[in-house]
FIDO-967082 format. One record per residue (C-alpha): x, y, z; residue number from 1. Coordinates in nm, 3 decimals. Layout:
<pts>
((X; Y; Z); NUM)
...
</pts>
This chain:
<pts>
((1.024; 12.328; -1.821); 1)
((1.131; 12.246; -1.467); 2)
((1.479; 12.098; -1.425); 3)
((1.588; 11.862; -1.148); 4)
((1.968; 11.845; -1.131); 5)
((2.087; 11.538; -0.943); 6)
((2.439; 11.563; -0.805); 7)
((2.638; 11.343; -0.570); 8)
((2.976; 11.175; -0.561); 9)
((3.056; 10.855; -0.749); 10)
((2.826; 10.566; -0.663); 11)
((2.601; 10.764; -0.430); 12)
((2.278; 10.643; -0.596); 13)
((2.201; 10.915; -0.851); 14)
((2.090; 10.679; -1.129); 15)
((1.858; 10.485; -0.896); 16)
((1.698; 10.807; -0.773); 17)
((1.654; 10.939; -1.128); 18)
((1.485; 10.617; -1.240); 19)
((1.241; 10.642; -0.948); 20)
((1.171; 11.013; -1.000); 21)
((1.112; 10.975; -1.375); 22)
((0.876; 10.681; -1.328); 23)
((0.680; 10.872; -1.064); 24)
((0.644; 11.179; -1.285); 25)
((0.582; 11.008; -1.621); 26)
((0.204; 10.952; -1.583); 27)
((0.138; 11.326; -1.547); 28)
((0.432; 11.504; -1.715); 29)
((0.643; 11.477; -2.031); 30)
((0.980; 11.376; -1.887); 31)
((1.326; 11.380; -2.042); 32)
((1.649; 11.262; -1.880); 33)
((1.996; 11.398; -1.958); 34)
((2.281; 11.179; -1.830); 35)
((2.626; 11.336; -1.797); 36)
((2.910; 11.085; -1.783); 37)
((3.284; 11.129; -1.732); 38)
((3.447; 10.934; -2.014); 39)
((3.368; 10.892; -2.381); 40)
((3.172; 10.572; -2.320); 41)
((2.879; 10.589; -2.078); 42)
((2.688; 10.317; -1.893); 43)
((2.416; 10.488; -1.689); 44)
((2.244; 10.642; -1.991); 45)
((2.224; 10.304; -2.161); 46)
((2.072; 10.144; -1.852); 47)
((1.816; 10.422; -1.805); 48)
((1.721; 10.415; -2.174); 49)
((1.621; 10.051; -2.127); 50)
((1.361; 10.158; -1.868); 51)
((1.259; 10.510; -1.966); 52)
((1.173; 10.706; -2.282); 53)
((1.340; 11.037; -2.359); 54)
((1.690; 10.957; -2.230); 55)
((1.982; 11.157; -2.374); 56)
((2.344; 11.070; -2.295); 57)
((2.620; 11.332; -2.281); 58)
((2.973; 11.193; -2.252); 59)
((3.271; 11.419; -2.194); 60)
((3.645; 11.368; -2.221); 61)
((3.705; 11.655; -1.978); 62)
((3.462; 11.763; -1.707); 63)
((3.649; 12.093; -1.665); 64)
((3.709; 12.189; -2.029); 65)
((3.399; 12.091; -2.225); 66)
((3.125; 11.949; -1.998); 67)
((2.962; 12.275; -1.892); 68)
((2.934; 12.425; -2.241); 69)
((2.811; 12.093; -2.381); 70)
((2.556; 12.065; -2.102); 71)
((2.420; 12.415; -2.163); 72)
((2.384; 12.347; -2.535); 73)
((2.216; 12.011; -2.472); 74)
((1.966; 12.154; -2.223); 75)
((1.871; 12.423; -2.475); 76)
((1.839; 12.163; -2.754); 77)
((1.622; 11.933; -2.542); 78)
((1.398; 12.224; -2.445); 79)
((1.360; 12.324; -2.810); 80)
((1.317; 11.983; -2.977); 81)
((1.165; 11.755; -2.712); 82)
((0.962; 12.018; -2.524); 83)
((0.951; 11.826; -2.195); 84)
((0.766; 11.958; -1.894); 85)
((1.037; 11.806; -1.674); 86)
((1.405; 11.755; -1.743); 87)
((1.609; 11.544; -1.500); 88)
((1.986; 11.594; -1.530); 89)
((2.237; 11.347; -1.387); 90)
((2.555; 11.548; -1.332); 91)
((2.893; 11.367; -1.312); 92)
((2.997; 11.284; -0.958); 93)
((3.344; 11.436; -1.000); 94)
((3.224; 11.764; -1.157); 95)
((3.187; 12.089; -0.960); 96)
((2.832; 12.216; -0.917); 97)
((2.953; 12.572; -0.982); 98)
((3.013; 12.482; -1.346); 99)
((2.666; 12.335; -1.366); 100)
((2.511; 12.660; -1.243); 101)
((2.712; 12.855; -1.500); 102)
((2.581; 12.620; -1.770); 103)
((2.225; 12.689; -1.661); 104)
((2.284; 13.063; -1.684); 105)
((2.420; 13.012; -2.035); 106)
((2.103; 12.818; -2.121); 107)
((1.897; 13.115; -1.993); 108)
((1.710; 12.912; -1.732); 109)
((1.573; 13.137; -1.454); 110)
((1.644; 13.026; -1.097); 111)
((1.281; 12.932; -1.010); 112)
((1.282; 12.675; -1.290); 113)
((1.537; 12.436; -1.144); 114)
((1.648; 12.274; -0.823); 115)
((1.955; 12.077; -0.716); 116)
((1.915; 11.739; -0.547); 117)
((2.236; 11.618; -0.384); 118)
((2.259; 11.247; -0.302); 119)
((2.488; 11.159; -0.010); 120)
((2.639; 10.811; 0.027); 121)
((2.635; 10.767; 0.405); 122)
((2.895; 10.489; 0.390); 123)
((3.149; 10.683; 0.183); 124)
((3.087; 11.050; 0.271); 125)
((3.341; 11.065; 0.554); 126)
((3.625; 10.944; 0.333); 127)
((3.554; 11.183; 0.044); 128)
((3.485; 11.479; 0.271); 129)
((3.816; 11.429; 0.454); 130)
((4.004; 11.424; 0.121); 131)
((3.824; 11.715; -0.053); 132)
((3.633; 11.915; 0.209); 133)
((3.583; 12.236; 0.007); 134)
((3.473; 12.054; -0.307); 135)
((3.230; 11.819; -0.129); 136)
((3.113; 12.101; 0.098); 137)
((3.035; 12.328; -0.196); 138)
((2.813; 12.059; -0.356); 139)
((2.625; 11.994; -0.033); 140)
((2.593; 12.365; 0.044); 141)
((2.437; 12.459; -0.289); 142)
((2.170; 12.187; -0.285); 143)
((1.797; 12.259; -0.254); 144)
((1.731; 11.905; -0.135); 145)
((1.965; 11.658; 0.039); 146)
((1.901; 11.284; 0.006); 147)
((2.081; 11.059; 0.254); 148)
((2.131; 10.716; 0.098); 149)
((2.269; 10.391; 0.247); 150)
((2.212; 10.509; 0.604); 151)
((2.146; 10.152; 0.709); 152)
((2.508; 10.065; 0.626); 153)
((2.662; 10.279; 0.902); 154)
((2.634; 10.263; 1.284); 155)
((2.377; 10.498; 1.444); 156)
((2.638; 10.717; 1.614); 157)
((2.826; 10.764; 1.286); 158)
((2.500; 10.848; 1.111); 159)
((2.424; 11.112; 1.376); 160)
((2.764; 11.274; 1.317); 161)
((2.705; 11.272; 0.942); 162)
((2.366; 11.442; 0.978); 163)
((2.525; 11.713; 1.196); 164)
((2.795; 11.769; 0.934); 165)
((2.538; 11.799; 0.657); 166)
((2.333; 12.041; 0.865); 167)
((2.645; 12.251; 0.925); 168)
((2.719; 12.262; 0.552); 169)
((2.358; 12.326; 0.454); 170)
((2.114; 12.417; 0.734); 171)
((1.824; 12.505; 0.502); 172)
((1.773; 12.215; 0.259); 173)
((1.524; 11.939; 0.348); 174)
((1.711; 11.621; 0.442); 175)
((1.530; 11.315; 0.304); 176)
((1.610; 10.964; 0.425); 177)
((1.485; 10.614; 0.366); 178)
((1.479; 10.397; 0.052); 179)
((1.523; 10.603; -0.265); 180)
((1.225; 10.430; -0.423); 181)
((0.998; 10.565; -0.148); 182)
((1.078; 10.936; -0.187); 183)
((0.807; 11.172; -0.312); 184)
((0.855; 11.376; -0.631); 185)
((0.710; 11.690; -0.471); 186)
((0.964; 11.675; -0.187); 187)
((1.246; 11.616; -0.434); 188)
((1.142; 11.919; -0.637); 189)
((1.158; 12.173; -0.355); 190)
((1.330; 12.501; -0.436); 191)
((1.479; 12.646; -0.121); 192)
((1.708; 12.905; 0.021); 193)
((2.070; 12.830; -0.060); 194)
((2.325; 12.791; 0.216); 195)
((2.614; 13.033; 0.247); 196)
((2.856; 12.991; -0.041); 197)
((3.176; 12.827; 0.069); 198)
((3.517; 12.889; -0.079); 199)
((3.668; 12.619; -0.293); 200)
((3.959; 12.569; -0.526); 201)
((3.997; 12.368; -0.843); 202)
((4.300; 12.212; -0.673); 203)
((4.063; 12.067; -0.413); 204)
((3.885; 11.859; -0.680); 205)
((4.044; 11.514; -0.708); 206)
((4.214; 11.448; -1.040); 207)
((4.079; 11.135; -1.208); 208)
((4.165; 10.914; -1.501); 209)
((3.896; 10.723; -1.688); 210)
((3.924; 10.400; -1.883); 211)
((3.628; 10.361; -2.119); 212)
((3.562; 10.111; -2.396); 213)
((3.285; 9.946; -2.595); 214)
((3.282; 9.595; -2.740); 215)
((3.098; 9.350; -2.957); 216)
((3.136; 8.984; -2.880); 217)
((3.060; 8.735; -2.604); 218)
((3.216; 8.769; -2.259); 219)
((3.291; 8.482; -2.022); 220)
((3.106; 8.542; -1.695); 221)
((3.371; 8.369; -1.482); 222)
((3.643; 8.581; -1.640); 223)
((3.446; 8.896; -1.560); 224)
((3.417; 8.783; -1.199); 225)
((3.794; 8.742; -1.190); 226)
((3.835; 9.088; -1.342); 227)
((3.615; 9.236; -1.068); 228)
((3.820; 9.061; -0.799); 229)
((4.139; 9.206; -0.946); 230)
((3.987; 9.556; -0.934); 231)
((3.907; 9.497; -0.567); 232)
((4.264; 9.378; -0.505); 233)
((4.403; 9.705; -0.655); 234)
((4.570; 9.521; -0.942); 235)
((4.489; 9.809; -1.178); 236)
((4.564; 10.104; -0.950); 237)
((4.330; 10.296; -0.720); 238)
((3.984; 10.239; -0.868); 239)
((3.705; 10.438; -0.702); 240)
((3.428; 10.346; -0.948); 241)
((3.378; 10.083; -1.215); 242)
((3.065; 9.987; -1.403); 243)
((2.972; 9.806; -1.719); 244)
((2.721; 9.600; -1.910); 245)
((2.837; 9.284; -2.084); 246)
((2.688; 9.028; -2.320); 247)
((2.766; 8.683; -2.177); 248)
((2.682; 8.329; -2.280); 249)
((2.355; 8.322; -2.083); 250)
((2.249; 8.684; -2.136); 251)
((2.343; 9.034; -2.029); 252)
((2.501; 9.120; -1.694); 253)
((2.560; 9.447; -1.506); 254)
((2.893; 9.498; -1.329); 255)
((2.902; 9.753; -1.049); 256)
((3.204; 9.837; -0.829); 257)
((3.265; 10.069; -0.538); 258)
((3.539; 10.021; -0.277); 259)
((3.261; 9.937; -0.030); 260)
((3.068; 9.692; -0.251); 261)
((3.095; 9.503; -0.579); 262)
((2.854; 9.289; -0.780); 263)
((2.779; 9.125; -1.114); 264)
((2.407; 9.067; -1.167); 265)
((2.185; 8.949; -1.452); 266)
((2.043; 9.233; -1.659); 267)
((1.710; 9.228; -1.840); 268)
((1.682; 9.349; -2.195); 269)
((1.909; 9.349; -2.499); 270)
((2.171; 9.607; -2.590); 271)
((2.366; 9.686; -2.904); 272)
((2.708; 9.661; -2.740); 273)
((2.897; 9.588; -2.422); 274)
((3.050; 9.882; -2.235); 275)
((3.288; 9.936; -1.945); 276)
((3.390; 10.251; -1.756); 277)
((3.656; 10.260; -1.483); 278)
((3.745; 10.577; -1.287); 279)
((4.026; 10.643; -1.043); 280)
((4.311; 10.878; -0.948); 281)
((4.566; 10.617; -1.060); 282)
((4.491; 10.354; -1.324); 283)
((4.718; 10.098; -1.492); 284)
((4.574; 10.146; -1.840); 285)
((4.767; 9.872; -2.016); 286)
((4.680; 9.609; -1.756); 287)
((4.316; 9.718; -1.756); 288)
((4.288; 9.693; -2.134); 289)
((4.456; 9.352; -2.138); 290)
((4.238; 9.218; -1.856); 291)
((3.911; 9.324; -2.020); 292)
((4.012; 9.182; -2.357); 293)
((4.096; 8.848; -2.194); 294)
((3.735; 8.829; -2.074); 295)
((3.611; 8.824; -2.435); 296)
((3.537; 8.491; -2.598); 297)
((3.485; 8.654; -2.935); 298)
((3.725; 8.944; -2.941); 299)
((3.581; 9.223; -3.156); 300)
((3.648; 9.569; -3.020); 301)
((3.453; 9.856; -3.177); 302)
((3.741; 10.101; -3.161); 303)
((4.067; 10.065; -3.348); 304)
((4.255; 10.150; -3.029); 305)
((4.280; 9.892; -2.751); 306)
((4.162; 10.145; -2.495); 307)
((4.068; 10.505; -2.443); 308)
((4.200; 10.714; -2.155); 309)
((4.141; 11.071; -2.053); 310)
((4.267; 11.279; -1.763); 311)
((4.152; 11.612; -1.629); 312)
((4.345; 11.795; -1.363); 313)
((4.132; 12.110; -1.348); 314)
</pts>
């Protein structure tokens, strides 16, 4: 079993890359996908399961306390029960790659059997690197393959500076560019020489809260649009990532938010429940819960609590 571990900060394009890689490999290999999500309710795993077979979702309340041990156990279970030739792991964007490597050692996976693909959001890298240079640098430096995404969204001179920074952090890994859907599976599966290990501290990892909830009922699309606008206006604190799938009057929709872009788009398929996940260093939990519930036309929440919140400080 060969394992591709896809890392990258929040909203960098990991899920899109995994969907493309799995589809490319499926005709010739048995493929399984393991999606790690920060928060008890995940969204990416549900979306991938609608397109791909063999998707397993692993949600964690604490990326520092339980994620690594859970990941190791899940990799071993998948290897034993599903017997895939290829396992693609989506690792949480706010989790340290060092913990992931420890989990692989616990799962007794020899080094030649895995590689690390790190997806870089060209539009957001400068901001995150300036705030957490050792944490971001350690993820980039330990990658076997670097994928530069959203390069078309930044000016050429800024892109040149970014490439130089990435090459300084990791001079050995292939740097792939262009649309994610056009990348080749063989290039993405390269196993290379690791860059020099860089020092880091758990204090360098940003502390995040997560708001996560699941629902049954019908949402009002216009109310969801208003909710998204309030997120963008910082009405609920400093939100760095929000995503969800919702059952509306005319079908399912996918909500996606980054500080640089936000959208609500129609979603094909049918799902058992609506879900929302919001991540940020400061979140107004009460206002978030109230705002989401107001978007429901038929208010039936799956959980007895009005919301779920978790915080990990490392």
